[in-house]
C-alpha positions in Angstrom: 31.1 -71.2 -23.5 29.7 -70.3 -26.9 26.3 -71.3 -25.8 26.5 -69.2 -22.6 27.6 -66.2 -24.6 24.8 -66.6 -27.1 22.4 -66.7 -24.1 23.9 -63.5 -22.7 23.6 -61.7 -26.1 20.0 -62.9 -26.4 19.2 -61.4 -23.0 20.9 -58.2 -24.1 18.6 -57.9 -27.1 15.5 -58.3 -24.8 16.5 -55.7 -22.2 14.1 -52.7 -22.1 15.5 -50.4 -19.4 18.8 -49.1 -18.1 18.5 -50.8 -14.7 18.3 -54.3 -16.3 21.0 -53.3 -18.8 23.4 -52.4 -16.0 22.6 -55.7 -14.1 23.5 -57.7 -17.3 26.7 -55.7 -17.7 27.8 -56.5 -14.2 26.8 -60.1 -14.7 28.9 -60.4 -17.8 32.0 -58.1 -17.5 31.8 -57.0 -13.9 34.5 -57.9 -11.3 32.8 -61.3 -10.8 31.1 -61.5 -14.2 31.2 -64.5 -16.5 33.8 -63.1 -19.0 35.9 -61.7 -16.2 36.1 -65.2 -14.6 37.0 -66.7 -18.0 39.9 -64.2 -18.4 41.1 -65.3 -15.0 41.5 -68.9 -16.3 44.1 -67.8 -18.9 46.9 -68.0 -16.3 46.5 -71.8 -16.2 47.0 -72.2 -20.0 50.2 -72.1 -22.0 51.4 -71.5 -25.5 49.0 -71.6 -28.5 46.0 -72.7 -26.4 46.3 -69.6 -24.2 46.7 -67.4 -27.2 43.6 -68.9 -29.0 41.4 -68.7 -25.9 42.4 -65.1 -25.2 41.5 -64.2 -28.8 38.2 -65.8 -28.4 37.5 -64.1 -25.1 38.4 -60.7 -26.6 36.1 -61.3 -29.5 33.2 -62.0 -27.2 34.0 -59.1 -25.0 34.2 -56.6 -27.9 31.0 -57.9 -29.4 29.2 -57.7 -26.0 30.5 -54.1 -25.3 29.5 -52.9 -28.8 26.0 -54.4 -28.5 25.8 -53.0 -24.9 26.6 -49.4 -26.1 24.1 -49.6 -28.9 21.4 -50.9 -26.6 22.1 -48.2 -24.1 21.8 -45.5 -26.8 18.6 -47.0 -28.1 17.0 -47.0 -24.6 18.2 -43.4 -23.9 16.7 -42.2 -27.2 13.5 -44.0 -26.5 13.3 -42.5 -23.0 14.0 -39.0 -24.4 11.2 -39.3 -27.0 8.8 -40.5 -24.3 9.7 -37.5 -22.1 9.3 -35.0 -25.0 5.9 -36.4 -25.7 5.0 -36.2 -22.0 6.2 -32.6 -21.7 4.8 -31.4 -24.9 2.3 -28.6 -24.5 -0.4 -28.0 -27.1 -1.2 -24.3 -26.7 -4.4 -24.7 -28.6 -5.9 -26.9 -25.8 -7.5 -25.7 -22.6 -6.2 -27.4 -19.5 -8.1 -27.5 -16.2 -5.0 -29.1 -14.5 -3.3 -25.7 -13.9 -3.4 -24.5 -10.3 -5.9 -21.6 -10.1 -4.8 -18.4 -8.4 -7.2 -16.8 -5.9 -5.8 -13.4 -6.9 -2.7 -11.4 -5.9 -2.6 -11.0 -2.1 -2.5 -7.2 -2.5 -5.7 -7.2 -4.5 -7.3 -9.9 -2.2 -6.7 -7.5 0.7 -7.9 -4.4 -1.2 -11.1 -6.2 -2.3 -11.8 -7.2 1.3 -11.3 -3.7 2.6 -13.5 -2.3 -0.2 -16.2 -4.9 0.6 -16.4 -3.7 4.2 -16.8 0.0 3.4 -19.2 -0.5 0.5 -21.4 -2.5 3.0 -21.3 0.6 5.2 -22.7 2.8 2.3 -19.3 4.3 1.2 -19.0 5.0 -2.5 -15.9 4.2 -4.6 -14.1 7.2 -6.2 -11.1 7.3 -8.4 -8.8 9.9 -9.7 -5.7 10.5 -12.0 -2.3 9.0 -11.1 -0.6 12.2 -12.4 -1.7 15.1 -10.3 -1.0 18.8 -10.0 0.4 20.5 -7.0 -2.9 22.0 -5.8 -4.8 18.7 -5.5 -1.8 16.7 -4.1 -0.5 19.3 -1.7 -2.0 22.9 -1.5 -5.6 21.9 -1.0 -4.6 19.5 1.7 -2.9 22.3 3.8 0.5 21.5 2.5 1.8 24.8 1.1 4.9 24.9 -1.0 7.4 25.3 1.9 5.6 23.0 4.4 8.2 20.6 6.0 5.7 17.7 5.7 6.3 17.7 1.9 9.7 16.3 2.5 8.1 13.1 4.0 6.4 12.4 0.7 9.5 11.7 -1.5 7.7 12.9 -4.6 8.3 12.0 -8.2 8.1 15.3 -10.0 7.8 16.1 -13.8 9.3 19.1 -15.5 5.9 20.8 -15.9 5.3 20.9 -12.1 3.0 17.9 -12.4 3.8 14.8 -10.2 2.9 11.2 -9.5 0.4 11.4 -6.7 1.9 10.5 -3.3 -1.4 9.5 -1.7 -5.1 9.1 -2.8 -6.1 12.2 -0.8 -6.4 14.3 -4.1 -9.4 12.1 -4.9 -11.1 13.5 -1.8 -10.4 17.1 -3.0 -11.8 16.3 -6.5 -14.9 14.6 -5.0 -15.6 17.6 -2.8 -15.1 20.0 -5.7 -17.5 18.1 -7.9 -20.2 17.2 -5.3 -22.1 18.8 -2.5 -22.2 17.2 0.9 -23.1 14.8 2.4 -20.2 12.8 1.1 -19.3 9.3 2.1 -16.5 7.8 0.0 -13.4 5.7 -0.2 -10.6 6.2 -2.7 -8.5 3.0 -3.5 -5.6 3.1 -5.8 -1.9 3.2 -6.6 0.4 5.9 -5.2 4.1 6.6 -5.7 7.0 7.7 -3.6 10.8 7.5 -3.9 11.4 4.8 -1.4 12.4 1.1 -1.6 13.3 -1.3 1.3 11.8 -4.1 3.3 8.6 -2.1 4.2 8.5 0.5 1.4 8.0 0.4 -2.4 8.2 3.1 -5.1 4.7 2.1 -6.0 2.2 0.9 -3.5 -1.6 1.1 -2.8 -3.6 3.1 -0.4 -7.3 3.4 0.5 -8.4 6.7 2.0 -11.9 7.5 3.3 -13.8 10.7 3.7 -17.1 11.5 5.4 -18.5 15.1 5.2 -21.8 16.3 6.5 -23.3 19.1 8.6 -21.5 19.8 11.8 -23.9 18.1 14.1 -23.8 14.8 12.2 -20.1 14.1 12.1 -17.6 13.9 15.0 -14.6 11.9 16.2 -16.9 9.3 17.9 -18.3 8.3 14.6 -14.8 7.9 13.2 -13.7 5.8 16.2 -16.7 3.5 15.9 -16.3 2.7 12.2 -12.5 2.2 12.4 -12.8 -0.2 15.4 -15.5 -2.1 13.6 -13.3 -2.2 10.4 -10.2 -3.4 12.2 -12.1 -6.2 14.0 -13.5 -7.2 10.6 -9.9 -7.4 9.1 -8.0 -8.9 12.0 -10.5 -10.5 14.3 -10.3 -10.2 18.1 -7.6 -7.5 18.4 -7.4 -4.5 20.8 -7.5 -1.1 19.1 -6.0 2.1 20.4 -5.9 5.7 19.1 -2.7 7.8 19.7 -2.6 11.6 19.2 -0.6 12.5 16.1 -0.2 15.3 13.5 -1.3 15.4 9.9 -1.7 18.8 8.1 -5.0 17.9 6.6 -6.7 16.7 9.9 -7.1 18.3 13.3 -7.3 16.6 15.7 -5.3 13.7 14.2 -4.6 10.2 15.5 -2.7 7.1 14.5 -4.4 3.8 15.1 -2.7 0.7 16.5 -3.9 -2.9 16.9 -2.5 -5.4 19.3 0.3 -7.4 17.6 -1.2 -10.2 15.5 2.1 -12.2 15.8 2.6 -12.3 19.5 -1.0 -11.4 20.6 0.2 -8.3 22.4 2.9 -10.1 24.4 5.8 -8.3 22.7 8.0 -9.6 19.9 10.6 -8.5 17.3 7.9 -7.5 14.8 6.2 -5.1 17.1 9.5 -4.0 18.7 8.4 -5.6 21.9 5.6 -3.1 22.4 2.7 -5.4 21.8 1.2 -2.9 19.3 1.3 -2.4 15.5 0.5 0.9 13.7 -2.0 0.3 10.9 -3.5 3.6 9.8 -3.9 7.3 10.3 -7.1 9.4 10.8 -8.6 12.6 12.1 -11.2 15.3 11.8 -10.8 17.2 8.5 -8.9 20.5 8.9 -11.0 23.6 8.2 -8.3 24.8 5.8 -9.1 21.8 3.5 -12.8 22.8 3.5 -11.8 26.4 2.7 -9.8 25.2 -0.3 -12.9 23.5 -1.9 -15.4 26.2 -0.8 -17.2 24.2 1.9 -18.8 26.0 4.8 -20.5 24.9 8.0 -19.6 21.3 7.6 -17.6 18.7 9.5 -15.9 15.6 8.4 -13.5 12.8 9.2 -10.9 11.2 7.0 -8.6 8.1 7.3 -6.0 6.4 5.2 -4.2 3.1 5.2 -1.6 1.2 3.2 -3.0 -1.9 1.6 0.5 -3.6 1.5 0.8 -3.0 5.3 -2.5 -4.9 5.8 -1.6 -7.7 3.4 1.8 -8.2 5.2 0.0 -8.6 8.5 -2.8 -10.8 7.2 -0.5 -13.1 5.3 2.5 -12.9 7.7 4.9 -11.6 5.0 7.9 -9.8 6.4 9.3 -8.3 3.2 7.1 -6.0 1.1 9.2 -6.7 -2.0 8.0 -10.3 -2.0 4.6 -9.1 -3.4 6.2 -7.5 -6.5 8.9 -10.0 -7.3 8.3 -13.1 -9.4 9.5 -15.8 -6.9 7.1 -18.7 -7.6 7.8 -20.1 -4.1 6.0 -17.1 -2.7 3.3 -16.7 -5.4 2.3 -20.3 -5.3 1.3 -19.9 -1.7 -1.6 -17.8 -2.9 
């Protein structure tokens, strides 16, 4: 028995992983292990012989269990050190193993929209995020008591300044600073007091404006360029224009595309109509031209929400997913 126990203890010293350690434990003190079977033979002994053998077995068992615990601790410490070395990050080293982002989906979509209109000879214009009432409302035929102001859910400051609710003020500033012809788009952030599945307090718009002499700009030109743009963004979709109302354009229209989810068959996303609204447009209202001192001109304007386009392109059903830091969403891009 002594030789067998020496062999077991020698094996214990040579074990290098927890799996082999557990196998040796079962082999030695498990239900059918070597020492367990030796303890079972005690019932056949009597007197001093039984007492002496029991003492010997307990000595071997205590020795084995002590060495087993020490070996297990040694292996665990070794594994922990290996893991720490493996997980260690040297911030001074450049790693090419990181997954590379292709850009945020909002800005991917915005870049794609900008590329189309720049290729159609539209210039890019920008303006301040903090606007005055004239540029954000008055010049766009939205006087102080106009009911359409209520739709804007505006963030006001104490000095009558405000966070712009659309990028249309950039159109006003561009017309004030330039003579026609004008062919521009105004991408940027806008702000409204709204937050749910399809609205955010901060979102992005791109608005376009074309102004020229009356004989050079009409609704047919607007219709042509928007149909071409929507086919560029969404592929082979049907496009329709519905009569609508905007204070700054007359006539005005909302533009729909056939649902990209159900191909126009009707589904929950499109409320079973087969159509999705994507932007608004129209011929610039003469009162807007009066506000900037333009005479004998015509123009068209359009505006769209970048998040709306991104949701449709990437099949995202909750706008808030774009602004939250859920890696399960972000890693898809």
